[in-house]
N, C-alpha and C positions, 0 to 999 in steps of 0.2 A: 338667850334673850332675857333681859331683865324684866321684872314685873312692870316697871314704868313703860318700857318699850312695847311690851305686850298689850298694855292698856291702850296706848296711843295707836298702835296698829289696828286694834279692834275698833277704835273710834273712827279712824279713817275708813276702814272697810264698811262700817255702818253708813257713813256719809256717802261713800261711793255707791252703795246699793240704793240709798235714798235718792241720790241725784241721777242714777242710771248712767254713769260715765265709765270709761275704760282707761284706767291709768297706765296700762301696759303700752299704750300707743302714744301717750303724751307725758313725757317726763317733766315738763314744766308745770303741768297741772298737778302731777303727783307731788312734786316738791312744794307747791302752794298748799295743797291739802295737808301735807305733813306739817309744814310750818304753822298753819292755822291751828291744827289740833295739838301740836307741841306747845304752842303759846297758851292755849286754853288749859291744857294739863298743868303747865308750870304755875299758872295763876291759881288754880285750884289746890295744887300741892302745897303752896305757901301757907294756906290757912286750914290745912286738914292733915290727916295722917297718911296721905299718899306719899310714896317714896319720892324724894327729890331726884332730879336728873343732874349728875355731876358734869356731864359733857353733852350739851345740847346738839352740837354738830355731829358727834358720833351717834347719838340717839336718832337724829334725823336720817343719817346714812343707813342705819340698821332698819328703820321703818321703811324707807324707800326701797331698800334691797328686798325686804320681806314682801312688799307689794308689787314691785315691778321686776325684780331679779329672782335670785334663788336664796333669799334669806341669809341664814347663818353661813351657807356655803359660798356666798358671793365673794368674800375676800380671797378664798382659795381660787375661785374661777378667775379673779382679776390678777392673780399672781402669775406672771409668765414662767416662773421657775417650777410651777406645779404641773406635772404631766397627766396625772390621773387622780381621781377621787373615788373612793368607794365607801359605802356604808354597810357594815355587817350587822349593826344593832344601833339603837339610839346613842349608846355610849361608846361605840366602837367605829369611829370615823377615821379612815386612813387617807393619806395622800402619798403620792410618789414624786420625789425630786431626783432627777438624774438617775432614774431607774431604781431608786432605793425607797422602799415603802417605810412610812413612819405613822405610828398611831398618834392622832392629835388629841388635845385635851378637850375637844368639843363634845358636849353632851346635848343632844337634841331631845325634844319631847316626841312622843309617838305621833302627835298631830303634825309637828314640823316635818317628820320623815314622810308621813302620808302626803302632805301638801307638796313637798319637793318631788316625790316620785310621780305624783299625778301631773304636775307641771311639766316635768321632763318627758313623761310618756306621751303627753299630748302632741309634742313636736315629733316624736319618733314613730308614732302610729302603732306602738305596741301597747299591751295591756297587762295588768296583774290583777288576779282575782282568785277565788277558791279553785277554779279549774286550772289556773296557771299561776301558782303562788310565787314563782321566782321569775325575775326578769334581768336580763343583761343587755344593755343598750350602749352604743357608742354615741353619746350625746355630744355634739360638738358646738361650741360657741364660736362665732365668727365676729371679730372686732371690726368696727367700721371706722 
């Protein structure tokens, strides 16, 4: 995640907390919040030292995926050719295509890994903590 996308994501999260809304159930509202914050950021970046955003559409997709989907993993989840994803470490993210595992070039932050694991575990009913430091779950996404 680029620094600009991280900043915009945090701005949207702050607004969500302030407004008390749930973007996970309203994709149109999520897209509006992201569009608003992306526009504000771009205007500020033009007159400051903030990094510019080369592709606003891509940035918006990344922010929406971070807020309502599974962040950096979302493109893998959306790819029908990927059968499995596993994270051994923040810099060791693997996918399997046609039964063949491959190491991706993805590098996650520790916070991103923690957020992803918590989001996936919520749906599975499992937990990970000091008494249970490893977890394996078959998280399945169903397309509508």
